[in-house]
N, C-alpha and C positions, 0 to 999 in steps of 0.2 A: 540550377547550383544550389546545393546542400549549403547550410551555413560549414557541415562537418567537410564537404569536397572544399570549399571555401578556407578554412582553415588548414587541412592539407596543405593546400596550393601556396598558403604561406609562409609553411612551417618547409615545404621545398624550397621558398626561394632564400629561406633563413640558411638553410643547408646548402643551398649554391654559394653563396655570401662567404660560411664558413671554411666551404673546402676550397674558394679563391683565395682564401686568406685575407680578403677586405674585412672580414669583424674576425674575432677571437670571441668566443662567449659559449656556455654553456645553456642550451635550449631546454626550454620546459618539457615536460610530457602534452601539457593541451596548448594549442595555441586557442585561445578564447576569440570570439566574432560575437558582438551583440548589435541589436537594433537601436541605433541613432533615436535620440530623443526626437528630434523631427525630422522626418523623412525628407525635406529639403535637403539635408546634410549628406545622404545616400542609402543605400539599403544596410550595408552593413560596416561597421565601426570596430577598431579592435585598438589597445592601448600597446598591443607589445613593443612598440619601440619606446614607453616607457618606462615598462618593465626591464628591457635590458639594456636598453642605451646606456646608462651609467655603468653596469657591470663590463660593458664594451669598453671603455673608457673614452666614452662619445656621449657629447651632446646628443639627447634625445629626438629632438627634430632633426639634426643631421643623420643619426640612423634612419629615422623615418624615409628621409631622400632616398637612404641606399634601397630599402624597402619598396619606396613607391615605383623606383625607376624601373626593376625588375616585375612587379607584381601587375602592372601596368599592362605586361607584354601576357599575360597569361590570359588562354582561351576563356573568354565567358566575362572576364572584366573590362566594362566598359571606360571607367576611371577611377581615381585613386586621389583623394587628396588628402592635403595635410591641414590639420585641425590646432591652433592653441599650440603646447609644449611639444605634443609632437602625436598625438592621436592619428588616424588612418582611418579616412572615412571611404569607403569602397559602394562604386555604385556599379551593378552588373549591367551587361548589356539583354536588351528586353528579351531578346530567345533565351541565354540561359539561366533566367530567372521564371519563364514559362514551363522551362524544360522538367522542372519540380513535380510538376502535375504528371508527366510522361513516366518520371522516374518513381513516385508513389504505388502507380497503377502498376508498375511491370515487378514492383518487390510484393503488393498485396498487405498481406498478411505482418510481416517481416520489417516492413516501414516502420520505423522508430525503435525496433530491437538492436540493441548492440551487444559488445563482447565485456565490456567496462568490470563483470565480475566473473569473467570464466576463468573457472580454477577453482574456484571459492562453494564449499560446500556449507551448507548454511540451514542450521535447525532453527525453525520458526514454531515456537509454541504458545499457542493463543488459545481463546476461550476458558479450556480447564475449568470450567464451572462444576462444584462440586455435584454427586450424582445425589442430590439430596432434595432435587426440586427442578420446575423450569429453567431455562435459561432467562435472565431477570435482563433488562435493557444494558446495563454495562455489557455482559458477554455479548452480548447481540450486536453491540458496536463494535467488539472485537473480531466478530466473526469478519462481521462486513471488511473492516478495514485489514484484516490478518492474512484473509483470502486475497484482497486486491496487493496489498503488500507481496506476499508468494508469488503473485501473476507477474509483478513489475520487476521483481527482482530476477524470475525464470527469464522474464525479458531482455535482461542485461547479461545472460549466461550463466546465473548463478545455479548448483544443482541443488533445490531446496525440499524439505523436508519438513511438512506441516505434520504436526504434533501438539495430540493433547495429550495433557498431563491429568490420569484419572486419579482424582483424592479418593481412593477408596481405603485409605487409614486415619485413624483419629476420632475424637469425640464426636463428631459431625456424624459420623457413620452412624454410633449408636444412640444418637439423639434420634436420627430419622427411622433406626429400627425402632426404637420406644414409641414413637410416635404412631408407627402403623400398627403397633401391636394393640394399643389404647383406642386406636381407632377401629378394629378387628372385634376388640370388645364392648365396642358400644363408649367406649369412656373418654372424657375430654380429651386434649394432644396435653402432653406433661409440659410442663412449666416451662422447661427449656427447648421445647421440642417444637414441631414445623406445623403448620396449621395450612387451611386451606384446601378447597374441593379437592385437589389431585392426591392428597394424602389418601382420601377416602376413596378413590379411586383406583390407586395402587394397590391399597390394603384389600381392594373388592377383587382384583386381579388376582395377587399372591395368593388369596383365601380360595378362590377360580380353579386355582393350579394345585392346591393341597387343603382339600375341604375338612381336612382333621388336623389344621395348622396348629389349634388351639390345645389340642392335646399333645402334640412334641412332646420330647424328650428337653428341649430348648426352644420354644416359640419365638422369643424374641431373635435367634441367630438364624431360624428359617426366614424369618420377614428380612432383616438385614441382609442376608445373601438374593433371593429373590426379589426382593424391593430393589436394591441396586441395581438389578441387573434389566429389572423393566424399567425404572425409571431413567437409566443411563441408554436404554434401547430408544427412549422418548426423545431421549435428548439431541442422540445420533440423526434421527427420522428430520427432527426440525432443522438441523442445521442442513443436512441434505435436502431436505425441501427450501432452502434457505440459499441453496447452489454452493455449500460448505460442505468438503469431506477430506477428512485427515488421511495420511500416509502410516503414522503411525499412534495408537493408544498407549501410551505409556502408563501403568498402571503402581500406582505409589507404592501400596503394598509390598510390589516385588521386591522393593531394597530391601525391605525389614526380612521377610520371609527368606530371602536369598543372603542375607547376612550382610550386603553391601553400605549399611549403613556403619553399621559395626567396625567392620574391615576398615573403609575410611577415615572415621572416627579414632582408630586405633596406630594407624599410620601418621596423621596429623599428630599426633600429641610427639612426635620427633621433630615435630615442622618447628623453626624460629617463630613463624605465624603464629604460636599455640603457647599460651602459658596455662600455668597452672595457681589457682590462686582461690583462698574460701576454701578449699576443698572442692572445685569444678575445675573445669578445663572452660577458659576463655580465647576468641580468637579476635588476632589484633584488628578489626574493623575499622577503626578509628583511621586507623593507615590510609584507606580507602575513602574519606569520607564522612562513614558513619558517626552520629552525634555519640555514640559509648560502643567498647567493644563487647562482644555479646557471648553468651556462655553456651557452650557448645555440647559438653558434658555435664552434665547436674552433680551436685555433690555426693545422689544417689547412685550413680553410676550409669544411669540412663541417658539414653540422648534427647537433647531437647530437640525443640521441634526444628530447629534450621538443621538439623542431623541430617534429615530426607531431603535438604533440598542442597547439601553440600554433595550427597554421593549419590544426587542426580547430574549435577552440575560436571561429577568425576566419569559419570556413565555418557554423558554427549560428547568428552572430550575423546573417551575412548572408543566412543564410536565413528569417531575421525571427523569431526565440523569442524573446520575453521573458526564459523562464527553461530555464537547460539544466541539466540534472541529470543527475550521472555516479554511478553506482553502483557501485562498487570494492572489490575486496577488502583484507584486512587491510593487506598490504606497499603500502599504497598512501597512507599516510597525508599522506605529502608533496605529494601532488596537489592539498593543499584550497591551498594558499597557492602553489604554479608556476601552478595554474590561471586564478584569481584577479588575480596579479602580470602574467598573459599577457591577460589579458581588460583590464584596466587599461592597459599597453601599447601595445593594439591602441587603445586610445579608448573600450574599450566601460565599461560600469557593471560593477564587479566584483561587487556583488550579483546580476549575474543569472549567476552560475557557483554552482551547488549539489553538493556533494561527500556522498556518503552514503557510511560507510564498514563494512563488512560484514564479524564476526567470523566466527570458525572455527565447521563442525560435524561433529560426531561421532556416531557411528552406534555403540549397544551393545545388544547381543544376548547372554542368559544373563548379564547383568553384565559380560559381557569385550568391549570395544571392536573393532569390527570396521574391520580397516585396507585387508583385498586385496579385489582386485575379478578375479572370474573370466576378465574382458575386457581390463582395462587393467592387472591387474598391481599395479601400486604405489599406486593410488589406487580411491577406491570414486566409482562414475558414478552419473550420474542414471537412467539403467536400471536398476543395481542396485537404487536404493532403490523404483522405480516396481514392480518385481518382487516386493520384498519386502512391500510394506502397501498398493499401488494407488496412485493418482494424485491420489485425494481426501483420504488420511492425509496421505502426503507433502506436498501443497500446504498446508493447512492448518496442519501441525505446523510446517512452516519458516517460516510467515507469522504464528504466536501468539507471537514472541517478539520484542522491541525487537531490530533491526538491531547494534546496539553493544555485542552482549553473546552471548558465545560458547555453543553449547545443545547438549546431549548428545541425541539422537535416542532412545528406549528401541524399539526394533522389536518386542518382544515385546506392549509395552503397546499399539502400535500395531495389533496384530494380534487384541488382544480385543475383543469385543462386549460392554462391561461401559461401567458408567460412570465410570470411572476415565480410560477412554478419552477424550480431549476431543471430538474429531469427530465418534463415534461419541454420544457426550451430545448434541451440538447438532443433529446430525441427524434422532438418532430423536426428540428434540423435536419436530422437522417432520413424521417420518411419524406421531410419534402423531396429532399435532394434527390431520391427513388422517384419519386413521383415525377420529378423534371426529366428523369433519364426516360422514363416509361414515354411522357410528352414528346420530349424530342425524337425517341424510336417511331412513334407514332408519325411524325411531321417529316421520315427520311434522314433525322440527322445521324451520321453513325461516325464513329470512335476508330479513324484508320490513320491517316499521316497527320500529325499533329504541326500546325505553324505556330510554334510558340510567339512569335513575333506579335500574333494577333490577340493575346492577353495584356494589352498595354494601358487599361485604364488605371486608373488609381483605385478602385474597387478590384479591380483584378490582382493590384501590387500586392493590397492589402491582406486579401486570400492567400496570395500565394506567400508570404510573409509569416503569415500565420501557423499555414501547414510547414513551412520550414522550420519553425522552432518543435514542433511535437518531437523527435528523438532528445533533445537535450531537454525536455521537459519529462519525460521518462527516466532518462538517464539520471537526472535529479533526483526526483520522486525516489529510486532505489534506492540511490547513495545516502539521502536524506534519512530513509525510511517515513515520507510524509505522501502515500497515494493522495490527498488530499489536492494535490500539486497539479494531478492529471484531472481532477474533476474541476478545479478553476479551470484550467486553458481548456476545456472542453466546452464551458460555457462561453469564453471568450471568443472560440471559436465559432460557435453558432452564431452569437451574433455578430460576429466578421460574415459569417455565410449568408445569412438575410439579408445584412444590409448589403450583396453582393447581387444576391435573389433578385433583389428589388430593383435594382439599377443596370442588371445584366439579360440581354435575352439569349436565350438557348435556342430554343425553336422559333425558326424565323415565322412571320404572321404570314395568315393566309394569303397567297397568291405569290410570294415573296419567293426568291431563289435562296436556298441553302449556301452558305458561306464558308469560306475556310475560317470565320470568327465563332459562328454556331457551332462548327464541330470542335474548335478550341475551347469553349469553353463548356463542352461538354466532358472533352476529358478534363477540366478545370470541377468541373462539379463535382463527378466521380471520383476524383481523386478526396473530396472534401469528406464525399461521402464515405470513403474508407478509413480515412483517420478518424470521423466519429464513431465509426464501428470497432476498430483496434481500441478506443478509448474506453470507450464503453465495457468492452470486452474486458478489460484491465480492473474494470470496477465492478465486474461481475453482472452486468448491465444489460438487458437486451436492447438492440439497435432493431424497432420496427422497422417493415418495409412501408404500412400502411398506418394515418392514425386518424 
């Protein structure tokens, strides 16, 4: 019996009591069950009597006694005890707990998926690095976290569109073009330009495409158009090799070329969220937590930088997305209030805008920060990290922390094949489970009928309990937009599995007969492998068969 099945069983009991007129209370959407702090208190616990008792005009403990009387008769429930002011501690029958192994294997990749976000259309915009250089570590973090979050949102039934906002409008593109032109001429980079070997590489590639480019009518414009295309091609290639692809590449410049910015701002002038002062039009962003109102139309009549953001937000709403999630860098805190204010001014629900802010990433090697790239010069790039530790270690290490925390990536640790290396620890658990299955097969152990009562040791129960938590972890990771919950869960599951493996024999010793316990443990071993594989997939990390 999974926690979800137990939750439904409790709901059925409550619905029966309501229909009988025994209690009169409105039931919550979700009946939560959790692991008790001490396993001596049972397999699962719920505080539903504390939640509903007073609302039903009853003492919570008396309410709990009503639930106890009905829940004890549910198949798979061994006993129900009342603790303290009304907690219900539930112990499952031995077979009911063990049946989870079969449930997981029958569900396969679907175990852990749900429908909590069914019907939601979510636009998830992440990375969106300027096409003026390789992706730095901040963008790399968003690539790992964003793609993992997209997988988790999809696993809960959401219709997710991965989107890359292609910043091809503004001063940074002009600086990039001037830097390429200077390189082609053999001149030093402009004072406000870009440096690094990649500039020389792109300039050389553009010149190879157009050998007479310096004689063109407007060489800088040629370098801008061709250079941006080449740079963005490299960015897309790097992301693809990192396991990240996008459904939509949205060009910022299109908002200006098609008049979307001008149209949105003209309409906003009639909104109460916009006001005229000192010759400029201001957005009342302080109403949404901003430290000051923001100019959207400058005194010269031109749109401020936020104009593009407003038109882009409107475009997303017009495309029918119920939620637009922006994943932005640490220097974009002010955008939360601005984007919500823009949505409200446009007549949309500001709650349809969500902004996740990612903090800094530091690389450490030999105890010393790594700050320089072979190619980019002043920043460390996605390619640098992957070259040192590989895609799996890079993605896992960047996804296992909350995005609102700064992280230090220890390159030495990620190259070690030891239990201290978290990605190795989890991947090795999967590889070990597959080797155990191969050994069992060689010994003649098969997964045919499952006698779940044979999974009755303390280590069996611990592993079953850990596996039962997986669907709730994925649902919470999607709901709270926190992929690191899955990574941390996998590390805990791997530890529980390693302990189980050391105390549970699957294949019999030479000369011993195969028992139903050997077979039951093979079921549990393979169920663990399935969950480890599914969890690693959500993080975009491989599940090796051998290590």
